[in-house]
N, C-alpha and C positions, 0 to 999 in steps of 0.2 A: 273321533269327532274333532272337527276343526271349526273355529269361530273367528269372526271379525266384528268388532263393535264399531258402530258409527253413532256417537252421541249427537244429539240435536245441534249442539253448538259447534260441531266440527263440519257442518254442511257448508257448502258455498252459498253465498247470498248475493242478491242484487236488488237495488231499489231504484225503480224508474219513475217513481211518483205514483203513477196509476197502477203499477205492478210491483209487489214485493214478493220476491221469489226465493225459495230455499231448494238447493240442489244436493241430493244425496250422492250423485255421481257427477263427474266432470261434464259441464254443460255451459254454453255461452261463455261468460267471462271467467268461469271457475274451472281450473284444470289441476288435477292431482293425479299423477301417473299411477298411484296406488288405488285410485278410486275411479276407474273408467267404466267398470261394470261389475256385477255380481253374477257369474255364470252368464246366461243369455239375457239377464235383466240389464238393460242399458240405461234407463232413465227412471228416476222417481223424483218428480218435482212437486213441491208443496207451495202452491201459488195463491196469493191474495190479490184479487183484482177489484178495483174501484167500480162502483155502479156506472153503467153506461160505457165502460171501457173494455178493451179486449185485444185479441190477436187478429190482425188483418189477414187477408187471404195469403196463404203460404203453402208450399208443396211438401209432400212426404212420399217416400217410396220404400218398399221392402222393410216394413216395420209393422208390428202389431201394437196398436195404441189403445190403452184403456184409460178412461177418464171417470173419476169418482168425485162428484161435488159433495163436500162436507157441509157447506153452508151456501145458500143461494141457488142460482140456476144459470146455466149456460145456454146461449142461443148459438146453435151450430148450423153452418151452411157449407155444402161441399159440391165438388164438380160431378158427383154422382146424382145430383138433383135432390139431395136430402136437405130439408130445412126443418130443424127440430129444436125443441127445448128440453134440456136434461136437468132435472131438479134434484134436490137433496133426497136421497133414498133410491135414486136411479143410478145405473151404471151404463156407460157407453163403450162400445168396442168399434174400432175401425182398423181393417186390414188395408194398409196402404198399397201393398203389392206393386204392380207395374207403375203406379203413380196416381196420386190424388191431390187436389188442392182443397183447402178448407179454411174457414174463419171461425173464431170462437169469441163471443162477447158476453159480458155480464148483462143480462137483460132485466135484472131485478133492481130494486131501489136500495139494496144493502150490499155490503161487501161480499164478494164471492170468494170462498176458499175451495180450492180444487186440487186434487191429486191427479197428476198425469204420469202414466207409466208406459214405457216403451220396452217391448221385448222383441228380440230378433226372431224372425219366422223360421220354420223348418226348411223352407227353400224360397229362393227369390223368384220374382216374375209371376206371382200369383195374381188372380183377378181381384181388384179392390172390392171391398164389401163393408157394409155398415149395419150396426144393430144396437139396440138399447133395451133396457128392461128395468122395471120398477121392482125393487126387492123389499120395499117397506113391509108388505104383508108377510113376507117370508122370514124376516129377522126375528128369531126367537131368542129371548134372554139366555145367556150362559150356553150358547151353542155356536159353533163355527158354521157359517153359511157359505156354500160353494157358489161363487158368483161368476167365475170364469174357468173353463176347462178346455182341453184339446177337443177338436171335432171328433176324434176317434174314441174319446172316453167322456163324452158330454153327459152331464147329469140331467135329470129331468127339468131342473129349473135354471141351470147355468147358461150363460152366453158362451160361445166358443171362439177360440182363436187358432191360428195355424202354427201351433207350437205345443210341445208336451209340457205345458205350464198350467198351474192351478192356483187360483186366487180365492182366498177365504176372508170374510169379514166376521167379526164377533164382538158382542157387547156383553161384558161379564161383570158380575158382582164381586164385592170384596171377599177374598178368601177362596175363590173358586180355583180349582186345579184341573188342568186338562192335559191330555197327551195327544200329540199330532204325529201321525204316521205318514212318512213320505211315500209317494207313489212309486218311486224308482230309486235304486241305490246310486244312480248316476245324477240324481237331482240334489239341490240344496234348497234351503228355505230362508227367505229374507223376512224377518219379523220386524214390522214397523208399528210402534205403539202410537196410535192416534191420540189417545187420551189416557190418563190414569197412571198407575204404577204396577210394575210386574217384575217377576224374576223368571228369567228364561235360561235354563241350564247353568245356574249359578251366577248369571249376570243380571244386575239390577237395571231395569229400563224405566225411564221417566217419559213424560210427554214428548213425542216426536223422536225419541231415541230409536235406534234400529240395531239389529243383530243378525248377521249372516251366519248360517250353520250348514256344514256339509260333512260328508263322510260319516253319516249316521243313518239309521233307519227310522228313528223317531225322536221327538223333542218333548220336553216337559215345560209347561207354562203355569205359573201361579200368579194370580192377580191380587195385589195388595189392597187396592181401592177399586171402586167402579171404573172400568176401563173399556176402551175400544181398541181393537187390534186388527191389523191387516197382515195376512200371511201370503207371501208370494213364493210359490215353489216353482223352480225353473231348472232345466238341465244345466250342468256346470260347464259343459263344453259341447 
């Protein structure tokens, strides 16, 4: 088993007034040659966006993009003729493929807190696509919920992306212990603690700390306080 720890206070940061951003990997003004990606996970941004503000129209290509609002809601508009609102409890996926333009704004009257995740696709030049789903009714306490899967192994309720990647969200109570089994020996898992306290394979995690783990078939997690966690399993190459 190999591990790399990314404490919350080691992330890159940016403050644009309307946007306060935290970068787990090199992005924008933050560059660390040791933190360009974790396997095929390229971006995990933890953004806080003021009411009425947001990201104007900009392009993407050849990237699988997942957005998870933790607080508030996003108004999304893209060149595929989608105009949607994604609220807390929902998850959005967008395959940029051959190219897409979109904008994202905080359409609520409160601050928006948004996780944005980019994963490299299995192959370039795919047709762009968009989807979103409300997982509120599916979130069971003390259970990992599969929110994103590969198209080839899509679960009944998950969204799919064009990569052998699996994303799980979980809301756990104090003292709960779980085991997570990786889907492939070639994958690693990036554990991002959204809230709470946890111990993952001997490493203590606090709010917004992360731990990347690979060269293992399973990992153990123990939650010390009520906690929310995001697991991102991706191929390592």
